[in-house]
C-alpha positions in Angstrom: 0.2 -0.2 0.0 0.8 3.4 -0.8 0.2 6.5 1.2 -0.8 10.2 -0.1 2.8 12.8 1.8 2.6 16.2 1.0 6.2 18.1 1.7 6.7 21.7 3.1 10.0 23.3 2.7 11.6 23.6 6.3 13.1 27.5 5.3 10.1 29.7 4.8 7.6 26.6 5.4 5.1 26.1 1.5 3.8 23.1 0.9 5.2 22.4 -2.5 5.1 18.8 -3.1 2.6 15.6 -3.0 4.4 12.1 -3.6 3.7 8.6 -1.9 5.3 6.7 0.1 5.0 3.2 1.7 2.8 2.8 4.3 4.5 1.0 6.7 7.2 3.3 7.1 5.0 5.5 9.4 8.0 5.5 12.7 10.2 8.3 10.4 8.8 10.9 8.0 10.4 11.6 5.0 12.7 14.3 4.7 13.9 14.8 0.8 16.2 18.1 -0.6 13.8 20.0 -3.7 14.1 23.1 -5.2 11.4 25.5 -3.5 10.4 27.6 -5.7 10.0 30.7 -2.9 13.3 30.8 -1.2 14.1 29.6 -5.1 16.7 27.3 -4.1 17.3 24.1 -2.6 16.8 23.6 0.7 15.4 20.5 3.1 11.1 19.1 2.4 9.8 17.1 5.5 6.5 15.4 5.9 3.3 16.8 6.9 1.1 16.0 8.3 
């Protein structure tokens, strides 16, 4: 099973990306370095509720 997650920028807080992750990995939240169009640079994006 897959679950939908939303990624938000840790610098500015904007929610930029929506993706899917495994439903079995509930312990850790997803963290990915992605480009933020609001900050105009690459920044760490974390999974939000």
